[in-house]
OpenMM code with the backbone's topology and positions (N, CA, C; nanometers):
from openmm import Vec3, app, unit

residues = "MET PHE SER LEU ARG GLY LYS PRO LEU ASN SER TYR GLY MET SER LYS LYS ILE VAL TYR GLU ASN GLU GLU PHE ASN LEU LEU GLN ALA ALA LEU ASN ILE GLU GLU SER LEU SER ASP LEU ARG TYR ASN ASN ILE VAL ILE ALA THR ASP ALA ASP VAL ASP GLY MET HIS ILE ARG LEU LEU LEU ILE THR PHE PHE LEU GLN PHE PHE PRO GLU LEU ILE LYS GLU GLY HIS LEU TYR ILE LEU GLU THR PRO LEU PHE ARG VAL ARG ASN LYS LYS GLU THR ILE TYR CYS TYR SER GLU GLU GLU ARG VAL ASN ALA MET ASN LYS LEU ASN GLY LYS PRO GLU ILE THR ARG PHE LYS GLY LEU GLY GLU ILE SER PRO ASP GLU PHE GLN PHE PHE ILE GLY GLU ASP ILE ARG LEU ALA PRO VAL MET LEU ASP THR ALA THR SER ILE GLU ASN LEU LEU GLN PHE TYR MET GLY LYS ASN THR PRO ASP ARG GLN LYS PHE ILE ILE ASN ASN LEU LYS VAL GLU LEU ASP ILE VAL GLU GLU".split()
positions = [
    Vec3(4.5206, -1.4960, -4.8186),
    Vec3(4.4323, -1.4000, -4.7567),
    Vec3(4.2985, -1.4054, -4.8287),
    Vec3(4.1932, -1.4099, -4.7522),
    Vec3(4.0583, -1.4142, -4.8067),
    Vec3(3.9838, -1.2923, -4.7544),
    Vec3(3.9421, -1.2059, -4.8411),
    Vec3(3.8711, -1.0836, -4.8013),
    Vec3(3.7215, -1.1011, -4.8188),
    Vec3(3.6490, -1.0642, -4.7156),
    Vec3(3.5030, -1.0643, -4.7242),
    Vec3(3.4570, -0.9256, -4.7666),
    Vec3(3.3501, -0.9230, -4.8406),
    Vec3(3.2912, -0.7949, -4.8795),
    Vec3(3.1730, -0.7661, -4.7883),
    Vec3(3.1834, -0.6609, -4.7108),
    Vec3(3.0733, -0.6221, -4.6232),
    Vec3(3.0590, -0.7149, -4.5043),
    Vec3(2.9508, -0.6945, -4.4310),
    Vec3(2.9242, -0.7789, -4.3144),
    Vec3(2.8698, -0.9127, -4.3599),
    Vec3(2.9203, -1.0205, -4.2997),
    Vec3(2.8679, -1.1535, -4.3345),
    Vec3(2.7252, -1.1716, -4.2849),
    Vec3(2.6632, -1.2697, -4.3393),
    Vec3(2.5285, -1.3104, -4.3027),
    Vec3(2.5290, -1.3667, -4.1606),
    Vec3(2.4241, -1.3398, -4.0835),
    Vec3(2.4077, -1.4064, -3.9548),
    Vec3(2.3520, -1.5448, -3.9857),
    Vec3(2.4366, -1.6446, -3.9762),
    Vec3(2.3991, -1.7795, -4.0174),
    Vec3(2.3257, -1.8576, -3.9086),
    Vec3(2.3102, -1.8002, -3.7895),
    Vec3(2.2485, -1.8740, -3.6805),
    Vec3(2.1076, -1.9179, -3.7183),
    Vec3(2.0821, -2.0459, -3.6998),
    Vec3(1.9498, -2.1023, -3.7234),
    Vec3(1.9196, -2.1330, -3.8691),
    Vec3(2.0118, -2.1050, -3.9568),
    Vec3(1.9895, -2.1320, -4.0994),
    Vec3(2.0509, -2.2662, -4.1372),
    Vec3(2.0005, -2.3229, -4.2434),
    Vec3(2.0586, -2.4477, -4.2930),
    Vec3(2.1839, -2.4154, -4.3728),
    Vec3(2.2693, -2.5157, -4.3853),
    Vec3(2.3912, -2.4981, -4.4638),
    Vec3(2.3570, -2.4631, -4.6079),
    Vec3(2.2519, -2.5219, -4.6608),
    Vec3(2.2103, -2.4939, -4.7986),
    Vec3(2.1805, -2.3450, -4.8168),
    Vec3(2.1057, -2.2879, -4.7257),
    Vec3(2.0716, -2.1454, -4.7353),
    Vec3(2.1953, -2.0590, -4.7154),
    Vec3(2.2789, -2.0944, -4.6197),
    Vec3(2.4000, -2.0161, -4.5925),
    Vec3(2.4929, -2.0189, -4.7136),
    Vec3(2.5020, -2.1335, -4.7798),
    Vec3(2.5922, -2.1432, -4.8954),
    Vec3(2.5388, -2.0703, -5.0185),
    Vec3(2.4144, -2.0282, -5.0147),
    Vec3(2.3651, -1.9411, -5.1210),
    Vec3(2.4277, -1.8025, -5.1084),
    Vec3(2.4814, -1.7738, -4.9897),
    Vec3(2.5572, -1.6513, -4.9682),
    Vec3(2.6968, -1.6736, -5.0266),
    Vec3(2.7308, -1.5964, -5.1277),
    Vec3(2.8558, -1.6171, -5.2007),
    Vec3(2.9783, -1.6109, -5.1105),
    Vec3(2.9781, -1.5189, -5.0132),
    Vec3(3.0953, -1.5033, -4.9269),
    Vec3(3.1229, -1.6299, -4.8455),
    Vec3(3.0202, -1.6870, -4.7832),
    Vec3(3.0403, -1.8072, -4.7030),
    Vec3(3.0705, -1.9283, -4.7903),
    Vec3(3.0096, -1.9354, -4.9057),
    Vec3(3.0374, -2.0452, -4.9973),
    Vec3(3.1847, -2.0409, -5.0402),
    Vec3(3.2326, -1.9234, -5.0758),
    Vec3(3.3732, -1.9091, -5.1162),
    Vec3(3.4678, -1.9346, -4.9988),
    Vec3(3.4285, -1.8923, -4.8789),
    Vec3(3.5135, -1.9128, -4.7616),
    Vec3(3.5334, -2.0612, -4.7325),
    Vec3(3.4257, -2.1374, -4.7295),
    Vec3(3.4415, -2.2808, -4.7008),
    Vec3(3.5183, -2.3498, -4.8125),
    Vec3(3.5008, -2.3041, -4.9370),
    Vec3(3.5755, -2.3636, -5.0491),
    Vec3(3.7239, -2.3301, -5.0374),
    Vec3(3.7558, -2.2058, -4.9992),
    Vec3(3.8961, -2.1654, -4.9840),
    Vec3(3.9647, -2.2453, -4.8729),
    Vec3(3.8910, -2.2760, -4.7678),
    Vec3(3.9468, -2.3534, -4.6571),
    Vec3(3.9445, -2.5031, -4.6844),
    Vec3(3.8616, -2.5447, -4.7807),
    Vec3(3.8466, -2.6850, -4.8182),
    Vec3(3.7988, -2.7691, -4.6998),
    Vec3(3.6935, -2.7213, -4.6335),
    Vec3(3.6456, -2.7892, -4.5136),
    Vec3(3.5081, -2.8523, -4.5293),
    Vec3(3.4494, -2.8448, -4.6459),
    Vec3(3.3132, -2.8951, -4.6637),
    Vec3(3.3037, -3.0449, -4.6365),
    Vec3(3.3925, -3.1220, -4.6933),
    Vec3(3.3848, -3.2682, -4.6790),
    Vec3(3.4397, -3.3181, -4.5464),
    Vec3(3.5542, -3.2607, -4.5048),
    Vec3(3.6190, -3.3098, -4.3837),
    Vec3(3.7209, -3.2077, -4.3357),
    Vec3(3.7346, -3.1986, -4.2041),
    Vec3(3.8345, -3.1090, -4.1480),
    Vec3(3.9756, -3.1580, -4.1801),
    Vec3(3.9894, -3.2847, -4.2119),
    Vec3(4.1220, -3.3378, -4.2469),
    Vec3(4.1717, -3.2805, -4.3801),
    Vec3(4.0810, -3.2220, -4.4576),
    Vec3(4.1193, -3.1595, -4.5842),
    Vec3(4.1527, -3.0109, -4.5688),
    Vec3(4.1507, -2.9602, -4.4453),
    Vec3(4.1756, -2.8184, -4.4183),
    Vec3(4.3063, -2.7732, -4.4831),
    Vec3(4.2987, -2.6675, -4.5635),
    Vec3(4.4167, -2.6181, -4.6367),
    Vec3(4.5161, -2.5452, -4.5476),
    Vec3(4.4690, -2.4824, -4.4412),
    Vec3(4.5547, -2.3995, -4.3570),
    Vec3(4.5378, -2.4413, -4.2119),
    Vec3(4.6484, -2.4560, -4.1420),
    Vec3(4.6418, -2.4974, -4.0027),
    Vec3(4.5853, -2.3875, -3.9141),
    Vec3(4.6199, -2.2621, -3.9450),
    Vec3(4.5727, -2.1494, -3.8658),
    Vec3(4.4851, -2.0593, -3.9514),
    Vec3(4.3662, -2.0343, -3.9027),
    Vec3(4.2740, -1.9424, -3.9684),
    Vec3(4.2672, -1.8198, -3.8785),
    Vec3(4.3010, -1.7053, -3.9333),
    Vec3(4.3091, -1.5823, -3.8553),
    Vec3(4.2044, -1.4841, -3.9049),
    Vec3(4.1190, -1.4407, -3.8138),
    Vec3(4.0189, -1.3397, -3.8459),
    Vec3(4.0798, -1.2037, -3.8137),
    Vec3(4.0876, -1.1185, -3.9145),
    Vec3(4.1425, -0.9840, -3.8970),
    Vec3(4.0340, -0.8828, -3.9312),
    Vec3(3.9922, -0.8069, -3.8302),
    Vec3(3.8898, -0.7050, -3.8500),
    Vec3(3.9346, -0.5762, -3.7815),
    Vec3(3.8635, -0.4702, -3.8100),
    Vec3(3.8889, -0.3454, -3.7389),
    Vec3(3.8602, -0.3665, -3.5911),
    Vec3(3.9264, -0.2878, -3.5076),
    Vec3(3.9078, -0.2988, -3.3624),
    Vec3(3.7986, -0.2028, -3.3154),
    Vec3(3.6872, -0.2017, -3.3881),
    Vec3(3.5740, -0.1171, -3.3503),
    Vec3(3.4492, -0.2042, -3.3400),
    Vec3(3.3356, -0.1414, -3.3169),
    Vec3(3.2113, -0.2160, -3.2981),
    Vec3(3.1760, -0.2979, -3.4223),
    Vec3(3.1897, -0.2395, -3.5403),
    Vec3(3.1605, -0.3143, -3.6631),
    Vec3(3.2544, -0.4327, -3.6791),
    Vec3(3.3820, -0.4126, -3.6485),
    Vec3(3.4782, -0.5217, -3.6567),
    Vec3(3.4451, -0.6341, -3.5601),
    Vec3(3.4036, -0.5982, -3.4388),
    Vec3(3.3647, -0.6995, -3.3399),
    Vec3(3.2415, -0.7766, -3.3882),
    Vec3(3.1487, -0.7059, -3.4512),
    Vec3(3.0287, -0.7716, -3.5026),
    Vec3(3.0654, -0.8703, -3.6138),
    Vec3(3.1543, -0.8299, -3.7020),
    Vec3(3.1992, -0.9187, -3.8102),
    Vec3(3.2664, -1.0427, -3.7509),
    Vec3(3.3497, -1.0243, -3.6498),
    Vec3(3.4131, -1.1390, -3.5829),
    Vec3(3.3071, -1.2345, -3.5292),
    Vec3(3.2086, -1.1785, -3.4619),
    Vec3(3.1021, -1.2602, -3.4037),
    Vec3(3.0265, -1.3377, -3.5111),
    Vec3(2.9984, -1.2742, -3.6236),
    Vec3(2.9271, -1.3413, -3.7331),
    Vec3(3.0114, -1.4547, -3.7919),
    Vec3(3.1409, -1.4330, -3.8070),
    Vec3(3.2287, -1.5388, -3.8594),
    Vec3(3.2415, -1.6543, -3.7604),
    Vec3(3.2583, -1.6213, -3.6334),
    Vec3(3.2675, -1.7265, -3.5321),
    Vec3(3.1367, -1.8055, -3.5264),
    Vec3(3.0235, -1.7376, -3.5411),
    Vec3(2.8937, -1.8053, -3.5446),
    Vec3(2.8893, -1.9065, -3.6587),
    Vec3(2.9352, -1.8658, -3.7763),
    Vec3(2.9394, -1.9557, -3.8917),
    Vec3(3.0229, -2.0800, -3.8606),
    Vec3(3.1431, -2.0592, -3.8075),
    Vec3(3.2300, -2.1733, -3.7772),
    Vec3(3.1720, -2.2602, -3.6662),
    Vec3(3.1172, -2.1990, -3.5612),
    Vec3(3.0581, -2.2776, -3.4524),
    Vec3(2.9401, -2.3612, -3.5007),
    Vec3(2.8582, -2.3015, -3.5840),
    Vec3(2.7374, -2.3701, -3.6273),
    Vec3(2.7672, -2.4853, -3.7233),
    Vec3(2.8572, -2.4637, -3.8170),
    Vec3(2.8782, -2.5642, -3.9218),
    Vec3(3.0106, -2.6406, -3.9113),
    Vec3(3.1105, -2.5828, -3.8470),
    Vec3(3.2419, -2.6471, -3.8380),
    Vec3(3.3000, -2.6308, -3.6973),
    Vec3(3.2294, -2.6768, -3.5931),
    Vec3(3.2769, -2.6560, -3.4557),
    Vec3(3.4119, -2.7220, -3.4286),
    Vec3(3.4443, -2.8292, -3.5001),
    Vec3(3.5726, -2.8968, -3.4779),
    Vec3(3.6901, -2.8048, -3.5117),
    Vec3(3.6690, -2.7122, -3.6025),
    Vec3(3.7722, -2.6142, -3.6388),
    Vec3(3.8151, -2.5358, -3.5151),
    Vec3(3.7171, -2.5002, -3.4314),
    Vec3(3.7454, -2.4255, -3.3085),
    Vec3(3.7943, -2.5207, -3.1999),
    Vec3(3.7280, -2.6342, -3.1854),
    Vec3(3.7669, -2.7307, -3.0814),
    Vec3(3.9105, -2.7781, -3.0982),
    Vec3(3.9570, -2.7876, -3.2220),
    Vec3(4.0930, -2.8351, -3.2483),
    Vec3(4.1946, -2.7209, -3.2564),
    Vec3(4.1514, -2.5981, -3.2238),
    Vec3(4.2452, -2.4866, -3.2100),
    Vec3(4.2953, -2.4248, -3.3389),
    Vec3(4.2138, -2.4219, -3.4427),
    Vec3(4.2568, -2.3652, -3.5707),
    Vec3(4.2173, -2.2188, -3.5904),
    Vec3(4.1306, -2.1636, -3.5056),
    Vec3(4.0766, -2.0297, -3.5285),
    Vec3(4.1357, -1.9285, -3.4309),
    Vec3(4.1806, -1.8150, -3.4859),
    Vec3(4.2431, -1.7085, -3.4077),
    Vec3(4.1865, -1.5729, -3.4482),
    Vec3(4.2009, -1.4783, -3.3564),
    Vec3(4.1672, -1.3389, -3.3838),
    Vec3(4.2986, -1.2613, -3.3853),
    Vec3(4.3212, -1.1849, -3.4914),
    Vec3(4.4387, -1.0996, -3.4983),
    Vec3(4.4129, -0.9748, -3.4171),
    Vec3(4.4991, -0.9491, -3.3210),
    Vec3(4.4906, -0.8246, -3.2457),
    Vec3(4.5698, -0.7211, -3.3243),
    Vec3(4.5045, -0.6126, -3.3583),
    Vec3(4.5709, -0.5069, -3.4342),
    Vec3(4.5947, -0.3873, -3.3436),
    Vec3(4.7016, -0.3130, -3.3699),
    Vec3(4.7321, -0.2000, -3.2823),
    Vec3(4.6275, -0.0893, -3.2936),
    Vec3(4.6047, -0.0246, -3.1812),
    Vec3(4.5139, 0.0901, -3.1783),
    Vec3(4.5904, 0.2206, -3.2018),
    Vec3(4.7198, 0.2218, -3.1651),
    Vec3(4.7993, 0.3437, -3.1755),
    Vec3(4.9368, 0.3138, -3.2336),
    Vec3(4.9911, 0.4146, -3.2986),
    Vec3(5.1331, 0.4154, -3.3362),
    Vec3(5.1922, 0.5383, -3.2682),
    Vec3(5.2952, 0.5158, -3.1881),
    Vec3(5.3653, 0.6245, -3.1192),
    Vec3(5.5071, 0.6234, -3.1733),
    Vec3(5.5514, 0.7384, -3.2240),
    Vec3(5.6852, 0.7389, -3.2837),
    Vec3(5.7509, 0.8754, -3.2712),
    Vec3(5.8837, 0.8680, -3.2749),
    Vec3(5.9652, 0.9876, -3.2905),
    Vec3(6.0562, 0.9608, -3.4097),
    Vec3(6.1558, 1.0399, -3.4289),
    Vec3(6.2423, 1.0235, -3.5468),
    Vec3(6.3251, 0.8948, -3.5422),
    Vec3(6.3435, 0.8359, -3.4228),
    Vec3(6.4295, 0.7194, -3.4080),
    Vec3(6.3552, 0.5874, -3.3915),
    Vec3(6.2359, 0.5919, -3.3334),
    Vec3(6.1692, 0.4668, -3.2964),
    Vec3(6.0178, 0.4763, -3.3161),
    Vec3(5.9584, 0.3613, -3.3513),
    Vec3(5.8134, 0.3493, -3.3649),
    Vec3(5.7667, 0.2358, -3.2753),
    Vec3(5.6618, 0.2634, -3.1976),
    Vec3(5.6063, 0.1622, -3.1082),
    Vec3(5.4570, 0.1484, -3.1406),
    Vec3(5.4125, 0.0236, -3.1634),
    Vec3(5.2710, -0.0037, -3.1873),
    Vec3(5.2078, -0.0431, -3.0551),
    Vec3(5.0932, 0.0168, -3.0257),
    Vec3(5.0288, -0.0022, -2.8950),
    Vec3(4.8886, -0.0592, -2.9130),
    Vec3(4.8566, -0.1536, -2.8287),
    Vec3(4.7298, -0.2256, -2.8377),
    Vec3(4.6302, -0.1827, -2.7300),
    Vec3(4.6702, -0.0899, -2.6462),
    Vec3(4.5822, -0.0419, -2.5398),
    Vec3(4.6244, 0.1001, -2.5026),
    Vec3(4.5392, 0.1630, -2.4260),
    Vec3(4.5695, 0.2984, -2.3759),
    Vec3(4.6927, 0.2944, -2.2855),
    Vec3(4.7017, 0.1907, -2.2037),
    Vec3(4.8166, 0.1769, -2.1131),
    Vec3(4.9471, 0.1647, -2.1919),
    Vec3(4.9475, 0.0855, -2.2976),
    Vec3(5.0674, 0.0726, -2.3804),
    Vec3(5.1022, 0.2055, -2.4467),
    Vec3(4.9997, 0.2813, -2.4861),
    Vec3(5.0243, 0.4125, -2.5482),
    Vec3(5.0932, 0.5057, -2.4500),
    Vec3(5.0451, 0.5100, -2.3260),
    Vec3(5.1048, 0.5960, -2.2238),
    Vec3(5.2495, 0.5537, -2.1977),
    Vec3(5.2726, 0.4236, -2.1872),
    Vec3(5.4096, 0.3740, -2.1648),
    Vec3(5.5013, 0.4102, -2.2807),
    Vec3(5.4514, 0.3999, -2.4026),
    Vec3(5.5320, 0.4347, -2.5199),
    Vec3(5.5647, 0.5836, -2.5212),
    Vec3(5.4675, 0.6664, -2.4857),
    Vec3(5.4917, 0.8110, -2.4804),
    Vec3(5.5997, 0.8431, -2.3768),
    Vec3(5.5940, 0.7770, -2.2616),
    Vec3(5.6960, 0.7988, -2.1585),
    Vec3(5.8330, 0.7510, -2.2055),
    Vec3(5.8370, 0.6410, -2.2742),
    Vec3(5.9638, 0.5866, -2.3224),
    Vec3(6.0278, 0.6778, -2.4265),
    Vec3(5.9461, 0.7340, -2.5155),
    Vec3(6.0001, 0.8163, -2.6234),
    Vec3(6.0218, 0.9620, -2.5827),
    Vec3(5.9763, 1.0000, -2.4631),
    Vec3(5.9962, 1.1373, -2.4131),
    Vec3(5.9494, 1.2432, -2.5127),
    Vec3(5.9643, 1.3665, -2.4730),
    Vec3(5.9330, 1.4774, -2.5621),
    Vec3(5.7901, 1.4758, -2.6123),
    Vec3(5.7737, 1.5053, -2.7370),
    Vec3(5.6406, 1.5097, -2.8003),
    Vec3(5.6366, 1.4115, -2.9171),
    Vec3(5.6206, 1.2815, -2.8885),
    Vec3(5.6149, 1.1859, -2.9992),
    Vec3(5.4858, 1.2047, -3.0795),
    Vec3(5.4903, 1.1638, -3.2046),
    Vec3(5.3714, 1.1655, -3.2899),
    Vec3(5.2850, 1.0451, -3.2533),
    Vec3(5.1550, 1.0697, -3.2356),
    Vec3(5.0628, 0.9625, -3.1988),
    Vec3(4.9561, 0.9519, -3.3069),
    Vec3(4.9399, 0.8317, -3.3590),
    Vec3(4.8355, 0.8060, -3.4576),
    Vec3(4.7385, 0.7062, -3.3974),
    Vec3(4.6103, 0.7395, -3.4021),
    Vec3(4.5061, 0.6473, -3.3561),
    Vec3(4.4499, 0.5778, -3.4796),
    Vec3(4.4681, 0.4473, -3.4880),
    Vec3(4.4159, 0.3715, -3.6011),
    Vec3(4.2679, 0.3463, -3.5809),
    Vec3(4.1887, 0.3798, -3.6799),
    Vec3(4.0453, 0.3547, -3.6718),
    Vec3(4.0086, 0.2227, -3.7392),
    Vec3(4.0996, 0.1704, -3.8189),
    Vec3(4.0722, 0.0451, -3.8869),
    Vec3(4.1942, -0.0064, -3.9596),
    Vec3(4.1832, -0.1276, -4.0101),
    Vec3(4.2945, -0.1892, -4.0820),
    Vec3(4.3346, -0.1090, -4.2051),
    Vec3(4.2377, -0.0436, -4.2667),
    Vec3(4.2650, 0.0331, -4.3877),
    Vec3(4.3552, 0.1523, -4.3651),
    Vec3(4.3703, 0.1951, -4.2406),
    Vec3(4.4562, 0.3091, -4.2095),
    Vec3(4.6009, 0.2675, -4.1864),
    Vec3(4.6254, 0.1396, -4.1806),
    Vec3(4.7610, 0.0902, -4.1583),
    Vec3(4.8200, 0.0570, -4.2947),
    Vec3(4.9302, 0.1190, -4.3271),
    Vec3(4.9881, 0.0985, -4.4597),
    Vec3(5.0416, -0.0441, -4.4719),
    Vec3(5.0398, -0.0987, -4.5937),
    Vec3(5.0928, -0.2352, -4.6128),
    Vec3(5.2372, -0.2498, -4.5650),
    Vec3(5.3161, -0.1441, -4.5770),
    Vec3(5.4555, -0.1500, -4.5309),
    Vec3(5.4647, -0.1678, -4.3791),
    Vec3(5.3651, -0.1168, -4.3073),
    Vec3(5.3680, -0.1252, -4.1610),
    Vec3(5.3253, -0.2613, -4.1078),
    Vec3(5.2493, -0.3380, -4.1857),
    Vec3(5.2008, -0.4666, -4.1373),
    Vec3(5.3141, -0.5584, -4.0934),
    Vec3(5.4283, -0.5488, -4.1568),
    Vec3(5.5402, -0.6360, -4.1220),
    Vec3(5.5847, -0.6196, -3.9766),
    Vec3(5.5554, -0.5042, -3.9161),
    Vec3(5.6013, -0.4786, -3.7798),
    Vec3(5.5148, -0.5441, -3.6731),
    Vec3(5.3947, -0.5864, -3.7086),
    Vec3(5.3135, -0.6545, -3.6080),
    Vec3(5.2506, -0.7822, -3.6598),
    Vec3(5.2835, -0.8221, -3.7816),
    Vec3(5.2344, -0.9492, -3.8349),
    Vec3(5.3437, -1.0565, -3.8237),
    Vec3(5.4680, -1.0181, -3.8169),
    Vec3(5.5798, -1.1126, -3.8113),
    Vec3(5.5907, -1.1826, -3.6779),
    Vec3(5.7086, -1.1838, -3.6237),
    Vec3(5.7324, -1.2580, -3.4991),
    Vec3(5.6630, -1.1944, -3.3784),
    Vec3(5.6238, -1.0680, -3.3898),
    Vec3(5.5538, -1.0008, -3.2794),
    Vec3(5.4023, -1.0083, -3.2924),
    Vec3(5.3541, -1.0940, -3.3803),
    Vec3(5.2094, -1.1039, -3.4037),
    Vec3(5.1371, -1.1391, -3.2736),
    Vec3(5.0236, -1.0764, -3.2541),
    Vec3(4.9408, -1.1063, -3.1373),
    Vec3(4.8141, -1.1747, -3.1865),
    Vec3(4.8069, -1.3018, -3.1563),
    Vec3(4.6903, -1.3816, -3.1945),
    Vec3(4.6194, -1.4299, -3.0692),
    Vec3(4.4888, -1.4108, -3.0663),
    Vec3(4.4083, -1.4608, -2.9555),
    Vec3(4.3338, -1.5839, -3.0059),
    Vec3(4.3597, -1.6995, -2.9471),
    Vec3(4.2888, -1.8191, -2.9929),
    Vec3(4.1407, -1.8122, -2.9582),
    Vec3(4.0575, -1.8593, -3.0482),
    Vec3(3.9148, -1.8731, -3.0198),
    Vec3(3.8997, -2.0108, -2.9573),
    Vec3(3.8578, -2.0128, -2.8316),
    Vec3(3.8521, -2.1387, -2.7582),
    Vec3(3.7093, -2.1675, -2.7146),
    Vec3(3.6829, -2.2928, -2.6979),
    Vec3(3.5504, -2.3376, -2.6577),
    Vec3(3.5665, -2.4378, -2.5446),
    Vec3(3.5044, -2.4091, -2.4326),
    Vec3(3.5058, -2.5004, -2.3200),
    Vec3(3.4304, -2.6265, -2.3610),
    Vec3(3.4869, -2.7414, -2.3337),
    Vec3(3.4235, -2.8674, -2.3754),
    Vec3(3.2874, -2.8878, -2.3100),
    Vec3(3.2650, -2.8246, -2.1952),
    Vec3(3.1362, -2.8391, -2.1274),
    Vec3(3.0299, -2.7446, -2.1845),
    Vec3(3.0709, -2.6530, -2.2700),
    Vec3(2.9775, -2.5549, -2.3255),
    Vec3(2.8926, -2.6160, -2.4357),
    Vec3(2.7648, -2.5922, -2.4267),
    Vec3(2.6733, -2.6349, -2.5326),
    Vec3(2.6776, -2.5300, -2.6433),
    Vec3(2.7188, -2.5714, -2.7619),
    Vec3(2.7263, -2.4784, -2.8744),
    Vec3(2.5894, -2.4211, -2.9045),
    Vec3(2.4880, -2.5032, -2.9001),
    Vec3(2.3518, -2.4552, -2.9285),
    Vec3(2.3088, -2.3486, -2.8286),
    Vec3(2.3350, -2.3717, -2.6993),
    Vec3(2.2989, -2.2723, -2.5978),
    Vec3(2.3789, -2.1437, -2.6148),
    Vec3(2.5060, -2.1584, -2.6462),
    Vec3(2.5922, -2.0425, -2.6692),
    Vec3(2.5420, -1.9583, -2.7856),
    Vec3(2.5137, -2.0237, -2.8970),
    Vec3(2.4649, -1.9517, -3.0150),
    Vec3(2.3264, -1.8928, -2.9898),
    Vec3(2.2417, -1.9668, -2.9215),
    Vec3(2.1069, -1.9168, -2.8910),
    Vec3(2.1142, -1.7886, -2.8083),
    Vec3(2.2030, -1.7885, -2.7071),
    Vec3(2.2125, -1.6710, -2.6205),
    Vec3(2.2670, -1.5503, -2.6959),
    Vec3(2.3785, -1.5692, -2.7683),
    Vec3(2.4449, -1.4549, -2.8317),
    Vec3(2.3870, -1.4157, -2.9666),
    Vec3(2.3238, -1.5097, -3.0355),
    Vec3(2.2762, -1.4790, -3.1709),
    Vec3(2.1259, -1.4960, -3.1869),
    Vec3(2.0599, -1.5466, -3.0843),
    Vec3(1.9163, -1.5714, -3.0926),
    Vec3(1.8328, -1.4457, -3.0747),
    Vec3(1.7073, -1.4660, -3.0508),
    Vec3(1.6113, -1.3554, -3.0437),
    Vec3(1.5842, -1.3106, -2.9002),
    Vec3(1.6738, -1.3402, -2.8073),
    Vec3(1.6574, -1.3058, -2.6657),
    Vec3(1.7191, -1.1700, -2.6338),
    Vec3(1.6896, -1.0714, -2.7133),
    Vec3(1.7540, -0.9409, -2.7015),
    Vec3(1.7534, -0.8842, -2.5596),
    Vec3(1.6432, -0.8842, -2.4860),
    Vec3(1.6467, -0.8268, -2.3494),
    Vec3(1.7452, -0.8984, -2.2567),
    Vec3(1.7492, -1.0317, -2.2612),
    Vec3(1.8434, -1.1064, -2.1760),
    Vec3(1.9876, -1.0753, -2.2132),
    Vec3(2.0152, -1.0714, -2.3419),
    Vec3(2.1510, -1.0423, -2.3893),
    Vec3(2.1899, -0.8997, -2.3499),
    Vec3(2.0989, -0.8056, -2.3664),
    Vec3(2.1264, -0.6668, -2.3317),
    Vec3(2.1576, -0.6542, -2.1822),
    Vec3(2.0792, -0.7219, -2.0990),
    Vec3(2.1026, -0.7200, -1.9543),
    Vec3(2.2400, -0.7781, -1.9217),
    Vec3(2.2759, -0.8893, -1.9862),
    Vec3(2.4065, -0.9512, -1.9649),
    Vec3(2.5188, -0.8546, -2.0016),
    Vec3(2.5066, -0.7885, -2.1154),
    Vec3(2.6106, -0.6954, -2.1614),
    Vec3(2.6244, -0.5800, -2.0627),
    Vec3(2.5134, -0.5225, -2.0201),
    Vec3(2.5174, -0.4102, -1.9265),
    Vec3(2.5802, -0.4524, -1.7941),
    Vec3(2.5447, -0.5703, -1.7451),
    Vec3(2.5996, -0.6178, -1.6176),
    Vec3(2.7471, -0.6549, -1.6255),
    Vec3(2.7963, -0.6869, -1.7449),
    Vec3(2.9350, -0.7307, -1.7600),
    Vec3(3.0223, -0.6316, -1.8355),
    Vec3(2.9686, -0.5159, -1.8657),
    Vec3(3.0419, -0.4151, -1.9412),
    Vec3(3.1562, -0.3601, -1.8579),
    Vec3(3.2723, -0.3527, -1.9178),
    Vec3(3.3895, -0.2942, -1.8515),
    Vec3(3.4296, -0.1717, -1.9310),
    Vec3(3.4433, -0.0619, -1.8622),
    Vec3(3.4927, 0.0578, -1.9282),
    Vec3(3.6432, 0.0626, -1.9096),
    Vec3(3.7097, 0.1409, -1.9889),
    Vec3(3.8545, 0.1430, -1.9866),
    Vec3(3.9094, 0.1727, -1.8475),
    Vec3(3.8465, 0.2597, -1.7702),
    Vec3(3.8936, 0.2902, -1.6353),
    Vec3(3.8878, 0.1670, -1.5463),
    Vec3(3.7835, 0.0856, -1.5591),
    Vec3(3.7720, -0.0380, -1.4814),
    Vec3(3.8866, -0.1328, -1.5135),
    Vec3(3.9202, -0.1420, -1.6386),
    Vec3(4.0241, -0.2343, -1.6830),
    Vec3(4.1598, -0.1895, -1.6310),
    Vec3(4.1891, -0.0612, -1.6376),
    Vec3(4.3172, -0.0081, -1.5907),
    Vec3(4.3324, -0.0288, -1.4405),
    Vec3(4.2215, -0.0166, -1.3646),
    Vec3(4.2286, -0.0314, -1.2186),
    Vec3(4.2484, -0.1761, -1.1759),
    Vec3(4.2132, -0.2740, -1.2588),
    Vec3(4.2237, -0.4152, -1.2194),
    Vec3(4.3638, -0.4616, -1.2025),
] * unit.nanometer
topology = app.Topology()
chain = topology.addChain("A")
for resn in residues:
    res = topology.addResidue(resn, chain)
    for name in ("N", "CA", "C"):
        topology.addAtom(name, app.Element.getBySymbol(name[0]), res)
């Protein structure tokens, strides 16, 4: 496990030399042993685990930007994943169910009947180390970070990480899905 301190640097448009002056990214590439060649990669699966909030999403984006910019083969060859963490714990005295969406929470409440205890996780720090075994083991939910072979990495990074704030904002507003939209689909 490699823990980053704080939000990573936005590496878009920077040289590797400048990015490696950032201790976190320098240590990350050294821990993965990917500087010289992807064939030296220490771990087959690299899993990004962040809080399921706006800050966590931003951290994911910054890490993916780093990998896309300097080590795109890591993504192209299927080594990068996002850990999906539960948003809720629904439990009674007999059973505990971890839920990753509002719909799963409602289903768990119906299954457990009565008045189950519901905990809304705001971040990874609220989940006790003893509980990680229940969703990190065989029930782990990993979302692969994938890249369409026809996608230009430079265009992708320019759009999402560049200085085109109005265009990006318009795209987000036009493609924003609220929870009600998702449930109705």
